[in-house]
N, C-alpha and C positions, 0 to 999 in steps of 0.2 A: 497358116503359120503365124504365130504371135509375133509382135514387134520385139526386136532385140533391145536389151537394156544397155548393152555396150556394143559398139561397132568401131572397128579401126579399118581404114583403107590405106594401104601403102603401095608405092610403085617401086619395083625392084628391077634393076638392069640385068635380067636373067630370063631365059625362056621358061614357060610353065613347067616343063619336065624337071628342070633344075630346082625350081621352087618346091615342087612336089617331093623330090628326093630329099630336100632339106627338112621338110615338114614331117616326113614319114621315116627317115633314116636315123637310127640311134647314134651313129658316128657324127652326124650333123647336129642333132638336138643337144648332144653333150656339150657342144661348143658354144651354143647361144642360149640354152635353156638352163643355165646355172648348174651344169653338170648332170642334168636329168637325161636319161636315155629313154626314148619312146619304144614301146613294144606294142605292135599291132599287126594284124593281118587285114588285108583289104577285103574283108568279108563282113557283111552286115550280121550283127549278132555276136561277133567275136570280141574278145577282151581288148580293151585299150588300157595301157599302163604307162605312167611316167615313173621311172625308177631312179631313186637318188644314188649318188656315188657309193654310199655305204650299203646299198641293197634294199633299203626301206622303200616302200611305195609312197610317192608324193601324192599322186592323183591316179584315179582309175575310173573305168566306166566300160562302155560298150560302143563298138562301131555301129552307127545307125545308118550311115550312107557312105559309100566309097565309090567314086567315079574318077580314077586317075586320068590325067593330072589336073582335074578340074574341081573336084569337090570331095571334102571329107567332113562328115558330121559325127561327133561322138557325144555320148553322155559323159558327164565329168563330175566326180566327187573328190574333193580334197581330203586326203587321209593323214598327211604328215603332222598335223597339229590337232590335238584333241578337240579344241574349241571349234574347229572347222568341220569335224566329222559329223556334226549335227546340223549343218546347213543343208538346205534342199539341193538335190542334184541339179546340175546345170547342163544345158545343151550348148556345145560350141561347134560352130560351123566355119570351116576354112574354104573359101571360094577363090580360085585362081582363074583369072581371065587374061588372055593375051591382048596386048596393046602394042602392036608393031613388034619390035624386038624386045619389048619390056613386058613384065607381068604386073597385073594389078592383083594384090592379095587383100581380100576382105575377110576379117575375122569378126564374127558376131557371136554374142553370148546371150542365151535365152534362159529365162527363169520361169518356172511354172507358178510361182507365187511371189508376192512382194518381198523384196530384199532391202534391208537397211542401206541407205545411200552411202554410209561410211564403209560398208563391206564392198559395195560396188566400186567405190573410189579406190580402195586398196587394191582390188583386182585390176582396175584400169592402170594403175601405176605399174603393176607387174607386166601387163601386156605391152605397155609402151617400151619397157626395157627389153623384153623378149623379142618383139618385132624389130626394134632397132638393131639388136644383135644379129638377127636373121638377115636383115638387109645388108648390114656391114659385112658379114661373113660371105655372103654370095657375091657381093660387088668387089670386095678387096681380097678375099681368100683368107682373111685374118679375123678372129673373133674380137669383139669389144672386150676391153679389160674392165669389166664391171664386177663389183662385189655381189655376192648373193644377198639379195635384200631380205630383211625381216619384215613381216607384216606390220603396217603402221599401228601404233597404239590404239587409235580410234577404231580401226577395223577389228582388232582383237576384242576390244571392249564391247562392240556391237554384237559380235559373234557370241560372247559370253552371256550377254543379256538375252539373246534369242534362246540360248540353251536352257536358261532357268525356267 
């Protein structure tokens, strides 16, 4: 397996089964993933979709590995912005490990080819908000009150340059 270009590790005061439910349940993702609802079956080869509140697809791909409540790996292609539709597919891995009564969640993003640092940085900003929202939701029962972010200008410009 190649080295991930982005990795986040957070500790959540919740058991792995609860973290798993929040990662794979549409009612949960809607609360911390900017209104996106996840659609997936825990079967390798099945579709993975993040659907926006208006029904459009934000991101989609395929379930590559699914071992509840420990591991979920999906291919990931951003669809909601034209400039991002031309970026190479990414592989995202969610690994949940028990640490006493707590869970360690590690999210890793793998790219098959080099990606501009500005694109990676924009994605990293998004992951930081998403994972903070997930942690807060599970630990307090309330979602963070964060606005849906727009991709940073530098990220959009880098995606457009790649497209040309």
